[in-house]
PDB file with one MODEL, atoms N, CA, C and O in Angstrom:
MODEL        1
ATOM      1  N   UNK A   1       8.402   0.201 -19.559  1.00  0.00           N
ATOM      2  CA  UNK A   1       8.081  -0.046 -18.260  1.00  0.00           C
ATOM      3  C   UNK A   1       6.933   0.503 -17.671  1.00  0.00           C
ATOM      4  O   UNK A   1       6.786   1.725 -17.700  1.00  0.00           O
ATOM      5  N   UNK A   2       6.040  -0.271 -17.104  1.00  0.00           N
ATOM      6  CA  UNK A   2       4.827   0.103 -16.558  1.00  0.00           C
ATOM      7  C   UNK A   2       4.813   0.993 -15.468  1.00  0.00           C
ATOM      8  O   UNK A   2       5.680   0.622 -14.676  1.00  0.00           O
ATOM      9  N   UNK A   3       4.239   1.976 -15.070  1.00  0.00           N
ATOM     10  CA  UNK A   3       3.981   2.735 -13.908  1.00  0.00           C
ATOM     11  C   UNK A   3       2.716   2.816 -13.356  1.00  0.00           C
ATOM     12  O   UNK A   3       1.754   3.332 -13.926  1.00  0.00           O
ATOM     13  N   UNK A   4       2.698   2.267 -12.150  1.00  0.00           N
ATOM     14  CA  UNK A   4       1.500   2.194 -11.655  1.00  0.00           C
ATOM     15  C   UNK A   4       1.389   3.167 -10.297  1.00  0.00           C
ATOM     16  O   UNK A   4       2.327   3.252  -9.504  1.00  0.00           O
ATOM     17  N   UNK A   5       0.142   3.883 -10.127  1.00  0.00           N
ATOM     18  CA  UNK A   5       0.333   4.836  -9.115  1.00  0.00           C
ATOM     19  C   UNK A   5      -0.839   4.523  -7.960  1.00  0.00           C
ATOM     20  O   UNK A   5      -2.001   4.427  -8.357  1.00  0.00           O
ATOM     21  N   UNK A   6      -0.589   4.385  -6.745  1.00  0.00           N
ATOM     22  CA  UNK A   6      -1.463   3.928  -5.796  1.00  0.00           C
ATOM     23  C   UNK A   6      -1.469   4.981  -4.539  1.00  0.00           C
ATOM     24  O   UNK A   6      -0.617   5.853  -4.369  1.00  0.00           O
ATOM     25  N   UNK A   7      -2.622   4.723  -3.673  1.00  0.00           N
ATOM     26  CA  UNK A   7      -2.702   5.550  -2.448  1.00  0.00           C
ATOM     27  C   UNK A   7      -2.177   4.830  -1.184  1.00  0.00           C
ATOM     28  O   UNK A   7      -2.280   3.617  -1.002  1.00  0.00           O
ATOM     29  N   UNK A   8      -1.618   5.684  -0.354  1.00  0.00           N
ATOM     30  CA  UNK A   8      -0.983   5.185   0.719  1.00  0.00           C
ATOM     31  C   UNK A   8      -1.527   6.096   1.885  1.00  0.00           C
ATOM     32  O   UNK A   8      -1.533   7.324   1.798  1.00  0.00           O
ATOM     33  N   UNK A   9      -2.027   5.335   3.086  1.00  0.00           N
ATOM     34  CA  UNK A   9      -2.526   5.768   4.057  1.00  0.00           C
ATOM     35  C   UNK A   9      -1.696   5.535   5.383  1.00  0.00           C
ATOM     36  O   UNK A   9      -1.205   4.417   5.544  1.00  0.00           O
ATOM     37  N   UNK A  10      -1.502   6.522   6.356  1.00  0.00           N
ATOM     38  CA  UNK A  10      -0.651   6.248   7.389  1.00  0.00           C
ATOM     39  C   UNK A  10      -1.444   7.103   8.542  1.00  0.00           C
ATOM     40  O   UNK A  10      -1.872   8.244   8.371  1.00  0.00           O
ATOM     41  N   UNK A  11      -1.556   6.358   9.712  1.00  0.00           N
ATOM     42  CA  UNK A  11      -2.078   6.910  10.714  1.00  0.00           C
ATOM     43  C   UNK A  11      -1.579   6.083  12.406  1.00  0.00           C
ATOM     44  O   UNK A  11      -1.305   4.901  12.617  1.00  0.00           O
ATOM     45  N   UNK A  12      -1.608   6.974  13.140  1.00  0.00           N
ATOM     46  CA  UNK A  12      -1.012   6.638  14.532  1.00  0.00           C
ATOM     47  C   UNK A  12      -2.025   5.547  15.163  1.00  0.00           C
ATOM     48  O   UNK A  12      -3.235   5.490  14.944  1.00  0.00           O
ATOM     49  N   UNK A  13      -1.367   4.810  15.883  1.00  0.00           N
ATOM     50  CA  UNK A  13      -2.105   3.525  16.423  1.00  0.00           C
ATOM     51  C   UNK A  13      -1.171   2.911  17.385  1.00  0.00           C
ATOM     52  O   UNK A  13      -0.035   2.456  17.253  1.00  0.00           O
ATOM     53  N   UNK A  14      -2.029   3.033  18.462  1.00  0.00           N
ATOM     54  CA  UNK A  14      -1.040   2.425  19.674  1.00  0.00           C
ATOM     55  C   UNK A  14       0.011   3.335  19.975  1.00  0.00           C
ATOM     56  O   UNK A  14      -0.141   4.553  20.071  1.00  0.00           O
ATOM     57  N   UNK A  15       1.372   2.548  20.160  1.00  0.00           N
ATOM     58  CA  UNK A  15       2.622   3.168  20.173  1.00  0.00           C
ATOM     59  C   UNK A  15       3.385   3.323  18.851  1.00  0.00           C
ATOM     60  O   UNK A  15       4.526   3.783  18.818  1.00  0.00           O
ATOM     61  N   UNK A  16       2.868   3.015  18.016  1.00  0.00           N
ATOM     62  CA  UNK A  16       3.369   2.997  16.630  1.00  0.00           C
ATOM     63  C   UNK A  16       2.448   3.631  15.469  1.00  0.00           C
ATOM     64  O   UNK A  16       1.477   4.328  15.760  1.00  0.00           O
ATOM     65  N   UNK A  17       2.762   3.386  14.312  1.00  0.00           N
ATOM     66  CA  UNK A  17       1.804   3.722  13.178  1.00  0.00           C
ATOM     67  C   UNK A  17       1.447   2.568  12.242  1.00  0.00           C
ATOM     68  O   UNK A  17       2.129   1.546  12.170  1.00  0.00           O
ATOM     69  N   UNK A  18       0.392   2.779  11.564  1.00  0.00           N
ATOM     70  CA  UNK A  18      -0.152   1.895  10.639  1.00  0.00           C
ATOM     71  C   UNK A  18      -0.243   2.433   9.270  1.00  0.00           C
ATOM     72  O   UNK A  18      -0.477   3.621   9.049  1.00  0.00           O
ATOM     73  N   UNK A  19      -0.049   1.512   8.315  1.00  0.00           N
ATOM     74  CA  UNK A  19      -0.182   2.169   6.968  1.00  0.00           C
ATOM     75  C   UNK A  19      -0.879   1.001   6.134  1.00  0.00           C
ATOM     76  O   UNK A  19      -0.845  -0.189   6.447  1.00  0.00           O
ATOM     77  N   UNK A  20      -1.573   1.591   4.920  1.00  0.00           N
ATOM     78  CA  UNK A  20      -2.425   0.718   4.124  1.00  0.00           C
ATOM     79  C   UNK A  20      -2.407   1.236   2.807  1.00  0.00           C
ATOM     80  O   UNK A  20      -2.270   2.453   2.686  1.00  0.00           O
ATOM     81  N   UNK A  21      -2.535   0.449   1.686  1.00  0.00           N
ATOM     82  CA  UNK A  21      -2.801   1.011   0.573  1.00  0.00           C
ATOM     83  C   UNK A  21      -3.933   0.182   0.111  1.00  0.00           C
ATOM     84  O   UNK A  21      -3.903  -1.038  -0.052  1.00  0.00           O
ATOM     85  N   UNK A  22      -5.188   1.172  -0.132  1.00  0.00           N
ATOM     86  CA  UNK A  22      -6.357   0.668   0.010  1.00  0.00           C
ATOM     87  C   UNK A  22      -6.753   0.084  -1.292  1.00  0.00           C
ATOM     88  O   UNK A  22      -7.798  -0.566  -1.326  1.00  0.00           O
ATOM     89  N   UNK A  23      -6.053   0.233  -2.359  1.00  0.00           N
ATOM     90  CA  UNK A  23      -6.274  -0.335  -3.985  1.00  0.00           C
ATOM     91  C   UNK A  23      -5.805  -1.686  -3.876  1.00  0.00           C
ATOM     92  O   UNK A  23      -6.376  -2.477  -4.627  1.00  0.00           O
ATOM     93  N   UNK A  24      -4.825  -2.196  -3.059  1.00  0.00           N
ATOM     94  CA  UNK A  24      -4.069  -3.405  -2.882  1.00  0.00           C
ATOM     95  C   UNK A  24      -4.517  -4.208  -1.993  1.00  0.00           C
ATOM     96  O   UNK A  24      -4.425  -5.429  -2.127  1.00  0.00           O
ATOM     97  N   UNK A  25      -5.128  -3.567  -0.842  1.00  0.00           N
ATOM     98  CA  UNK A  25      -5.333  -4.130   0.372  1.00  0.00           C
ATOM     99  C   UNK A  25      -3.980  -4.720   1.165  1.00  0.00           C
ATOM    100  O   UNK A  25      -3.932  -5.764   1.815  1.00  0.00           O
ATOM    101  N   UNK A  26      -2.966  -3.829   0.948  1.00  0.00           N
ATOM    102  CA  UNK A  26      -1.809  -4.403   1.613  1.00  0.00           C
ATOM    103  C   UNK A  26      -1.455  -3.251   2.714  1.00  0.00           C
ATOM    104  O   UNK A  26      -1.651  -2.043   2.587  1.00  0.00           O
ATOM    105  N   UNK A  27      -0.857  -3.965   3.875  1.00  0.00           N
ATOM    106  CA  UNK A  27      -0.725  -3.165   5.226  1.00  0.00           C
ATOM    107  C   UNK A  27       0.584  -3.297   5.757  1.00  0.00           C
ATOM    108  O   UNK A  27       1.261  -4.301   5.536  1.00  0.00           O
ATOM    109  N   UNK A  28       0.942  -2.440   6.377  1.00  0.00           N
ATOM    110  CA  UNK A  28       2.496  -2.372   6.956  1.00  0.00           C
ATOM    111  C   UNK A  28       2.276  -1.741   8.286  1.00  0.00           C
ATOM    112  O   UNK A  28       1.156  -1.388   8.655  1.00  0.00           O
ATOM    113  N   UNK A  29       3.373  -1.598   9.016  1.00  0.00           N
ATOM    114  CA  UNK A  29       3.436  -0.782  10.333  1.00  0.00           C
ATOM    115  C   UNK A  29       4.725  -0.503  10.608  1.00  0.00           C
ATOM    116  O   UNK A  29       5.583  -1.210  10.081  1.00  0.00           O
ATOM    117  N   UNK A  30       5.138   0.643  11.537  1.00  0.00           N
ATOM    118  CA  UNK A  30       6.490   1.023  11.816  1.00  0.00           C
ATOM    119  C   UNK A  30       6.449   1.968  13.177  1.00  0.00           C
ATOM    120  O   UNK A  30       5.553   2.625  13.706  1.00  0.00           O
ATOM    121  N   UNK A  31       7.573   1.773  13.432  1.00  0.00           N
ATOM    122  CA  UNK A  31       7.740   2.801  14.955  1.00  0.00           C
ATOM    123  C   UNK A  31       7.323   4.301  14.695  1.00  0.00           C
ATOM    124  O   UNK A  31       6.766   5.062  15.486  1.00  0.00           O
ATOM    125  N   UNK A  32       7.792   4.587  13.178  1.00  0.00           N
ATOM    126  CA  UNK A  32       7.499   6.278  13.100  1.00  0.00           C
ATOM    127  C   UNK A  32       6.700   6.089  12.020  1.00  0.00           C
ATOM    128  O   UNK A  32       6.432   5.012  11.487  1.00  0.00           O
ATOM    129  N   UNK A  33       6.247   7.417  11.647  1.00  0.00           N
ATOM    130  CA  UNK A  33       5.389   7.671  10.444  1.00  0.00           C
ATOM    131  C   UNK A  33       6.301   7.454   9.316  1.00  0.00           C
ATOM    132  O   UNK A  33       5.734   6.872   8.390  1.00  0.00           O
ATOM    133  N   UNK A  34       7.583   7.748   9.087  1.00  0.00           N
ATOM    134  CA  UNK A  34       8.261   7.417   7.851  1.00  0.00           C
ATOM    135  C   UNK A  34       8.548   5.958   7.739  1.00  0.00           C
ATOM    136  O   UNK A  34       8.459   5.384   6.654  1.00  0.00           O
ATOM    137  N   UNK A  35       8.899   5.328   8.870  1.00  0.00           N
ATOM    138  CA  UNK A  35       9.102   3.991   8.833  1.00  0.00           C
ATOM    139  C   UNK A  35       7.629   3.238   8.382  1.00  0.00           C
ATOM    140  O   UNK A  35       7.777   2.202   7.734  1.00  0.00           O
ATOM    141  N   UNK A  36       6.545   3.567   8.601  1.00  0.00           N
ATOM    142  CA  UNK A  36       5.430   2.799   8.181  1.00  0.00           C
ATOM    143  C   UNK A  36       5.438   3.150   6.706  1.00  0.00           C
ATOM    144  O   UNK A  36       5.128   2.245   5.931  1.00  0.00           O
ATOM    145  N   UNK A  37       5.747   4.334   6.213  1.00  0.00           N
ATOM    146  CA  UNK A  37       5.607   4.677   4.846  1.00  0.00           C
ATOM    147  C   UNK A  37       6.553   3.689   4.179  1.00  0.00           C
ATOM    148  O   UNK A  37       6.098   2.982   3.279  1.00  0.00           O
ATOM    149  N   UNK A  38       7.599   3.597   4.475  1.00  0.00           N
ATOM    150  CA  UNK A  38       8.800   2.970   3.989  1.00  0.00           C
ATOM    151  C   UNK A  38       8.408   1.281   3.606  1.00  0.00           C
ATOM    152  O   UNK A  38       8.508   0.654   2.552  1.00  0.00           O
ATOM    153  N   UNK A  39       8.003   0.953   4.755  1.00  0.00           N
ATOM    154  CA  UNK A  39       7.360  -0.465   4.858  1.00  0.00           C
ATOM    155  C   UNK A  39       6.404  -0.735   3.808  1.00  0.00           C
ATOM    156  O   UNK A  39       6.500  -1.550   2.891  1.00  0.00           O
ATOM    157  N   UNK A  40       5.412   0.117   4.095  1.00  0.00           N
ATOM    158  CA  UNK A  40       4.198   0.048   3.027  1.00  0.00           C
ATOM    159  C   UNK A  40       4.728  -0.141   1.744  1.00  0.00           C
ATOM    160  O   UNK A  40       4.262  -1.086   1.107  1.00  0.00           O
ATOM    161  N   UNK A  41       5.759   0.673   1.123  1.00  0.00           N
ATOM    162  CA  UNK A  41       6.175   0.734  -0.325  1.00  0.00           C
ATOM    163  C   UNK A  41       6.698  -0.428  -0.549  1.00  0.00           C
ATOM    164  O   UNK A  41       6.480  -0.931  -1.651  1.00  0.00           O
ATOM    165  N   UNK A  42       7.569  -1.199   0.490  1.00  0.00           N
ATOM    166  CA  UNK A  42       8.320  -2.308   0.305  1.00  0.00           C
ATOM    167  C   UNK A  42       7.197  -3.458   0.167  1.00  0.00           C
ATOM    168  O   UNK A  42       7.407  -4.354  -0.650  1.00  0.00           O
ATOM    169  N   UNK A  43       6.137  -3.470   0.853  1.00  0.00           N
ATOM    170  CA  UNK A  43       5.003  -4.492   0.936  1.00  0.00           C
ATOM    171  C   UNK A  43       4.362  -4.386  -0.257  1.00  0.00           C
ATOM    172  O   UNK A  43       4.163  -5.433  -0.874  1.00  0.00           O
ATOM    173  N   UNK A  44       3.937  -3.201  -0.790  1.00  0.00           N
ATOM    174  CA  UNK A  44       3.090  -3.139  -2.222  1.00  0.00           C
ATOM    175  C   UNK A  44       3.985  -3.579  -3.325  1.00  0.00           C
ATOM    176  O   UNK A  44       3.534  -4.240  -4.260  1.00  0.00           O
ATOM    177  N   UNK A  45       5.389  -3.195  -3.242  1.00  0.00           N
ATOM    178  CA  UNK A  45       6.235  -3.725  -4.409  1.00  0.00           C
ATOM    179  C   UNK A  45       6.237  -5.223  -4.354  1.00  0.00           C
ATOM    180  O   UNK A  45       6.163  -5.893  -5.384  1.00  0.00           O
ATOM    181  N   UNK A  46       6.326  -5.789  -3.079  1.00  0.00           N
ATOM    182  CA  UNK A  46       6.648  -7.225  -3.155  1.00  0.00           C
ATOM    183  C   UNK A  46       5.272  -7.958  -3.541  1.00  0.00           C
ATOM    184  O   UNK A  46       5.309  -9.047  -4.113  1.00  0.00           O
ATOM    185  N   UNK A  47       4.015  -7.312  -3.203  1.00  0.00           N
ATOM    186  CA  UNK A  47       2.593  -7.920  -3.475  1.00  0.00           C
ATOM    187  C   UNK A  47       2.630  -7.896  -4.906  1.00  0.00           C
ATOM    188  O   UNK A  47       2.298  -8.914  -5.513  1.00  0.00           O
ATOM    189  N   UNK A  48       3.001  -6.836  -5.545  1.00  0.00           N
ATOM    190  CA  UNK A  48       2.908  -6.618  -6.930  1.00  0.00           C
ATOM    191  C   UNK A  48       3.863  -7.530  -7.812  1.00  0.00           C
ATOM    192  O   UNK A  48       3.496  -7.940  -8.913  1.00  0.00           O
ATOM    193  N   UNK A  49       4.922  -7.781  -7.353  1.00  0.00           N
ATOM    194  CA  UNK A  49       5.752  -8.543  -8.091  1.00  0.00           C
ATOM    195  C   UNK A  49       5.370 -10.102  -8.012  1.00  0.00           C
ATOM    196  O   UNK A  49       5.386 -10.833  -9.003  1.00  0.00           O
ATOM    197  N   UNK A  50       5.009 -10.544  -6.663  1.00  0.00           N
ATOM    198  CA  UNK A  50       4.428 -11.963  -6.713  1.00  0.00           C
ATOM    199  C   UNK A  50       3.286 -11.899  -7.323  1.00  0.00           C
ATOM    200  O   UNK A  50       3.139 -12.887  -8.044  1.00  0.00           O
ATOM    201  N   UNK A  51       2.345 -11.125  -7.360  1.00  0.00           N
ATOM    202  CA  UNK A  51       0.858 -11.285  -8.079  1.00  0.00           C
ATOM    203  C   UNK A  51       1.188 -11.711  -9.639  1.00  0.00           C
ATOM    204  O   UNK A  51       0.680 -12.645 -10.259  1.00  0.00           O
ATOM    205  N   UNK A  52       2.270 -10.680 -10.146  1.00  0.00           N
ATOM    206  CA  UNK A  52       2.594 -10.871 -11.645  1.00  0.00           C
ATOM    207  C   UNK A  52       3.199 -12.059 -11.875  1.00  0.00           C
ATOM    208  O   UNK A  52       3.010 -12.701 -12.907  1.00  0.00           O
ATOM    209  N   UNK A  53       3.924 -12.409 -10.979  1.00  0.00           N
ATOM    210  CA  UNK A  53       5.024 -13.751 -11.333  1.00  0.00           C
ATOM    211  C   UNK A  53       4.071 -14.755 -11.326  1.00  0.00           C
ATOM    212  O   UNK A  53       4.153 -15.548 -12.264  1.00  0.00           O
ATOM    213  N   UNK A  54       3.018 -14.965 -10.361  1.00  0.00           N
ATOM    214  CA  UNK A  54       2.008 -15.967 -10.275  1.00  0.00           C
ATOM    215  C   UNK A  54       0.862 -15.712 -11.182  1.00  0.00           C
ATOM    216  O   UNK A  54      -0.027 -16.562 -11.216  1.00  0.00           O
ATOM    217  N   UNK A  55       0.768 -14.657 -11.919  1.00  0.00           N
ATOM    218  CA  UNK A  55      -0.665 -14.435 -12.868  1.00  0.00           C
ATOM    219  C   UNK A  55      -1.596 -14.297 -12.013  1.00  0.00           C
ATOM    220  O   UNK A  55      -2.710 -14.591 -12.447  1.00  0.00           O
ATOM    221  N   UNK A  56      -1.539 -13.900 -10.781  1.00  0.00           N
ATOM    222  CA  UNK A  56      -2.746 -13.355  -9.810  1.00  0.00           C
ATOM    223  C   UNK A  56      -3.367 -12.099 -10.276  1.00  0.00           C
ATOM    224  O   UNK A  56      -2.884 -11.552 -11.267  1.00  0.00           O
ATOM    225  N   UNK A  57      -4.285 -11.630  -9.733  1.00  0.00           N
ATOM    226  CA  UNK A  57      -4.927 -10.338  -9.792  1.00  0.00           C
ATOM    227  C   UNK A  57      -4.226  -9.420  -8.544  1.00  0.00           C
ATOM    228  O   UNK A  57      -4.074  -9.695  -7.353  1.00  0.00           O
ATOM    229  N   UNK A  58      -3.963  -8.542  -9.115  1.00  0.00           N
ATOM    230  CA  UNK A  58      -3.038  -7.529  -8.025  1.00  0.00           C
ATOM    231  C   UNK A  58      -4.071  -6.559  -7.250  1.00  0.00           C
ATOM    232  O   UNK A  58      -3.831  -6.224  -6.090  1.00  0.00           O
ATOM    233  N   UNK A  59      -5.130  -6.156  -7.870  1.00  0.00           N
ATOM    234  CA  UNK A  59      -5.958  -5.150  -7.309  1.00  0.00           C
ATOM    235  C   UNK A  59      -6.970  -5.929  -6.525  1.00  0.00           C
ATOM    236  O   UNK A  59      -7.640  -6.832  -7.027  1.00  0.00           O
ATOM    237  N   UNK A  60      -7.067  -5.493  -5.100  1.00  0.00           N
ATOM    238  CA  UNK A  60      -8.122  -6.122  -4.334  1.00  0.00           C
ATOM    239  C   UNK A  60      -8.393  -5.068  -3.327  1.00  0.00           C
ATOM    240  O   UNK A  60      -7.748  -4.996  -2.281  1.00  0.00           O
ATOM    241  N   UNK A  61      -9.341  -4.255  -3.642  1.00  0.00           N
ATOM    242  CA  UNK A  61      -9.537  -3.087  -2.987  1.00  0.00           C
ATOM    243  C   UNK A  61     -10.107  -3.384  -1.323  1.00  0.00           C
ATOM    244  O   UNK A  61     -10.848  -4.328  -1.050  1.00  0.00           O
ATOM    245  N   UNK A  62      -9.747  -2.674  -0.604  1.00  0.00           N
ATOM    246  CA  UNK A  62     -10.027  -3.039   0.835  1.00  0.00           C
ATOM    247  C   UNK A  62     -11.740  -2.426   0.891  1.00  0.00           C
ATOM    248  O   UNK A  62     -12.206  -1.411   0.374  1.00  0.00           O
ATOM    249  N   UNK A  63     -12.371  -3.422   1.679  1.00  0.00           N
ATOM    250  CA  UNK A  63     -13.917  -3.380   1.905  1.00  0.00           C
ATOM    251  C   UNK A  63     -14.101  -1.822   2.130  1.00  0.00           C
ATOM    252  O   UNK A  63     -13.114  -1.243   2.583  1.00  0.00           O
ATOM    253  N   UNK A  64     -15.044  -1.194   1.916  1.00  0.00           N
ATOM    254  CA  UNK A  64     -15.382   0.429   2.501  1.00  0.00           C
ATOM    255  C   UNK A  64     -15.375   0.401   3.833  1.00  0.00           C
ATOM    256  O   UNK A  64     -14.707   1.285   4.370  1.00  0.00           O
ATOM    257  N   UNK A  65     -15.966  -0.416   4.569  1.00  0.00           N
ATOM    258  CA  UNK A  65     -16.099  -0.704   6.116  1.00  0.00           C
ATOM    259  C   UNK A  65     -14.682  -0.725   6.954  1.00  0.00           C
ATOM    260  O   UNK A  65     -14.504  -0.377   8.122  1.00  0.00           O
ATOM    261  N   UNK A  66     -13.895  -1.146   6.175  1.00  0.00           N
ATOM    262  CA  UNK A  66     -12.534  -1.434   6.702  1.00  0.00           C
ATOM    263  C   UNK A  66     -11.319  -0.060   6.341  1.00  0.00           C
ATOM    264  O   UNK A  66     -10.271   0.163   6.947  1.00  0.00           O
ATOM    265  N   UNK A  67     -11.884   0.675   5.200  1.00  0.00           N
ATOM    266  CA  UNK A  67     -10.932   1.946   5.115  1.00  0.00           C
ATOM    267  C   UNK A  67     -10.806   2.841   5.989  1.00  0.00           C
ATOM    268  O   UNK A  67     -11.830   3.415   6.359  1.00  0.00           O
ATOM    269  N   UNK A  68      -9.665   3.168   6.498  1.00  0.00           N
ATOM    270  CA  UNK A  68      -9.437   4.200   7.457  1.00  0.00           C
ATOM    271  C   UNK A  68      -9.867   5.691   7.121  1.00  0.00           C
ATOM    272  O   UNK A  68      -9.988   6.589   7.954  1.00  0.00           O
ATOM    273  N   UNK A  69     -10.067   5.793   5.819  1.00  0.00           N
ATOM    274  CA  UNK A  69     -10.647   7.306   5.336  1.00  0.00           C
ATOM    275  C   UNK A  69     -12.074   7.373   5.585  1.00  0.00           C
ATOM    276  O   UNK A  69     -12.633   8.441   5.336  1.00  0.00           O
ATOM    277  N   UNK A  70     -12.803   6.332   6.071  1.00  0.00           N
ATOM    278  CA  UNK A  70     -14.226   6.382   6.332  1.00  0.00           C
ATOM    279  C   UNK A  70     -14.438   6.368   7.788  1.00  0.00           C
ATOM    280  O   UNK A  70     -15.538   6.638   8.270  1.00  0.00           O
ATOM    281  N   UNK A  71     -13.277   6.021   8.592  1.00  0.00           N
ATOM    282  CA  UNK A  71     -13.518   6.134  10.127  1.00  0.00           C
ATOM    283  C   UNK A  71     -12.845   6.969  10.805  1.00  0.00           C
ATOM    284  O   UNK A  71     -13.419   7.586  11.703  1.00  0.00           O
ATOM    285  N   UNK A  72     -11.370   7.204  10.521  1.00  0.00           N
ATOM    286  CA  UNK A  72     -10.517   8.244  10.932  1.00  0.00           C
ATOM    287  C   UNK A  72     -10.913   9.877  10.651  1.00  0.00           C
ATOM    288  O   UNK A  72     -11.261  10.308   9.552  1.00  0.00           O
ATOM    289  N   UNK A  73     -10.807  10.529  11.649  1.00  0.00           N
ATOM    290  CA  UNK A  73     -10.605  11.917  11.268  1.00  0.00           C
ATOM    291  C   UNK A  73      -9.477  12.377  10.127  1.00  0.00           C
ATOM    292  O   UNK A  73      -8.341  11.916  10.014  1.00  0.00           O
ATOM    293  N   UNK A  74      -9.991  13.230   9.458  1.00  0.00           N
ATOM    294  CA  UNK A  74      -8.944  13.466   8.053  1.00  0.00           C
ATOM    295  C   UNK A  74      -7.786  14.126   8.749  1.00  0.00           C
ATOM    296  O   UNK A  74      -6.787  14.229   8.039  1.00  0.00           O
ATOM    297  N   UNK A  75      -7.691  14.569   9.901  1.00  0.00           N
ATOM    298  CA  UNK A  75      -6.380  15.474  10.362  1.00  0.00           C
ATOM    299  C   UNK A  75      -5.642  14.167  11.009  1.00  0.00           C
ATOM    300  O   UNK A  75      -4.495  14.414  11.378  1.00  0.00           O
ATOM    301  N   UNK A  76      -6.035  12.959  11.196  1.00  0.00           N
ATOM    302  CA  UNK A  76      -5.540  11.873  12.110  1.00  0.00           C
ATOM    303  C   UNK A  76      -4.815  11.243  10.896  1.00  0.00           C
ATOM    304  O   UNK A  76      -3.899  10.529  11.305  1.00  0.00           O
ATOM    305  N   UNK A  77      -4.895  11.255   9.675  1.00  0.00           N
ATOM    306  CA  UNK A  77      -4.720  10.382   8.661  1.00  0.00           C
ATOM    307  C   UNK A  77      -3.711  11.112   7.403  1.00  0.00           C
ATOM    308  O   UNK A  77      -4.076  12.066   6.716  1.00  0.00           O
ATOM    309  N   UNK A  78      -2.659  10.567   7.317  1.00  0.00           N
ATOM    310  CA  UNK A  78      -1.837  11.002   6.400  1.00  0.00           C
ATOM    311  C   UNK A  78      -1.981  10.250   5.022  1.00  0.00           C
ATOM    312  O   UNK A  78      -1.663   9.068   4.892  1.00  0.00           O
ATOM    313  N   UNK A  79      -2.499  11.051   3.978  1.00  0.00           N
ATOM    314  CA  UNK A  79      -2.799  10.253   2.689  1.00  0.00           C
ATOM    315  C   UNK A  79      -1.721  10.883   1.538  1.00  0.00           C
ATOM    316  O   UNK A  79      -1.417  12.057   1.326  1.00  0.00           O
ATOM    317  N   UNK A  80      -1.355   9.878   1.008  1.00  0.00           N
ATOM    318  CA  UNK A  80      -0.304  10.386  -0.133  1.00  0.00           C
ATOM    319  C   UNK A  80      -0.329   9.351  -1.227  1.00  0.00           C
ATOM    320  O   UNK A  80      -0.751   8.228  -0.951  1.00  0.00           O
ATOM    321  N   UNK A  81       0.153   9.673  -2.637  1.00  0.00           N
ATOM    322  CA  UNK A  81       0.219   8.774  -3.659  1.00  0.00           C
ATOM    323  C   UNK A  81       1.671   8.470  -3.842  1.00  0.00           C
ATOM    324  O   UNK A  81       2.560   9.296  -3.637  1.00  0.00           O
ATOM    325  N   UNK A  82       1.884   7.114  -4.281  1.00  0.00           N
ATOM    326  CA  UNK A  82       3.314   6.419  -4.533  1.00  0.00           C
ATOM    327  C   UNK A  82       2.974   5.981  -5.880  1.00  0.00           C
ATOM    328  O   UNK A  82       1.885   5.934  -6.451  1.00  0.00           O
ATOM    329  N   UNK A  83       4.352   5.617  -6.323  1.00  0.00           N
ATOM    330  CA  UNK A  83       4.500   5.056  -7.947  1.00  0.00           C
ATOM    331  C   UNK A  83       5.025   3.853  -7.523  1.00  0.00           C
ATOM    332  O   UNK A  83       5.519   3.553  -6.436  1.00  0.00           O
ATOM    333  N   UNK A  84       4.848   3.183  -8.556  1.00  0.00           N
ATOM    334  CA  UNK A  84       5.757   1.621  -8.474  1.00  0.00           C
ATOM    335  C   UNK A  84       5.933   1.305  -9.992  1.00  0.00           C
ATOM    336  O   UNK A  84       5.001   1.201 -10.791  1.00  0.00           O
ATOM    337  N   UNK A  85       7.035   1.192 -10.229  1.00  0.00           N
ATOM    338  CA  UNK A  85       7.628   0.822 -11.685  1.00  0.00           C
ATOM    339  C   UNK A  85       7.552  -0.633 -11.885  1.00  0.00           C
ATOM    340  O   UNK A  85       7.986  -1.315 -10.957  1.00  0.00           O
ATOM    341  N   UNK A  86       7.160  -1.140 -12.748  1.00  0.00           N
ATOM    342  CA  UNK A  86       7.030  -2.526 -13.129  1.00  0.00           C
ATOM    343  C   UNK A  86       7.775  -2.982 -14.385  1.00  0.00           C
ATOM    344  O   UNK A  86       7.204  -2.583 -15.399  1.00  0.00           O
ATOM    345  N   UNK A  87       8.843  -3.676 -14.615  1.00  0.00           N
ATOM    346  CA  UNK A  87       9.442  -4.220 -15.817  1.00  0.00           C
ATOM    347  C   UNK A  87       8.793  -5.490 -16.285  1.00  0.00           C
ATOM    348  O   UNK A  87       8.639  -6.459 -15.541  1.00  0.00           O
ATOM    349  N   UNK A  88       8.438  -5.455 -17.478  1.00  0.00           N
ATOM    350  CA  UNK A  88       7.894  -6.859 -17.926  1.00  0.00           C
ATOM    351  C   UNK A  88       8.924  -7.489 -19.008  1.00  0.00           C
ATOM    352  O   UNK A  88       9.293  -6.957 -20.056  1.00  0.00           O
ATOM    353  N   UNK A  89       9.316  -8.818 -18.468  1.00  0.00           N
ATOM    354  CA  UNK A  89      10.242  -9.343 -19.389  1.00  0.00           C
ATOM    355  C   UNK A  89       9.894 -10.696 -20.104  1.00  0.00           C
ATOM    356  O   UNK A  89       9.457 -11.610 -19.405  1.00  0.00           O
ATOM    357  N   UNK A  90      10.021 -10.841 -21.133  1.00  0.00           N
ATOM    358  CA  UNK A  90       9.700 -12.143 -21.896  1.00  0.00           C
ATOM    359  C   UNK A  90      10.542 -13.502 -21.723  1.00  0.00           C
ATOM    360  O   UNK A  90      11.754 -13.292 -21.683  1.00  0.00           O
ATOM    361  N   UNK A  91      10.258 -14.505 -21.640  1.00  0.00           N
ATOM    362  CA  UNK A  91      11.202 -15.571 -21.434  1.00  0.00           C
ATOM    363  C   UNK A  91      10.769 -16.727 -22.395  1.00  0.00           C
ATOM    364  O   UNK A  91       9.556 -16.938 -22.416  1.00  0.00           O
ATOM    365  N   UNK A  92      11.543 -17.501 -23.182  1.00  0.00           N
ATOM    366  CA  UNK A  92      11.154 -18.739 -23.940  1.00  0.00           C
ATOM    367  C   UNK A  92      11.631 -20.069 -23.331  1.00  0.00           C
ATOM    368  O   UNK A  92      11.358 -21.134 -23.884  1.00  0.00           O
TER     369      UNK A  92
ENDMDL
END
């Protein structure tokens, strides 16, 4: 089983929280910080699954100008690493 490690970012935006995986350019949101994190993990998993099934590239880094690490103060941004397990199956 292949294990991928990605970066997750969560920050307060308006009344809720936004989340982004900059390596995949996958984003999500939630009413709480924990909900935004959970939704990002689900979105990243679905993105990877679909990319692998369709034979498409899965890495698509967010442009530096759109990366919150370059525009938000560090204390306003939660940065964490997360892992995704990917099982590969062969069919004939």
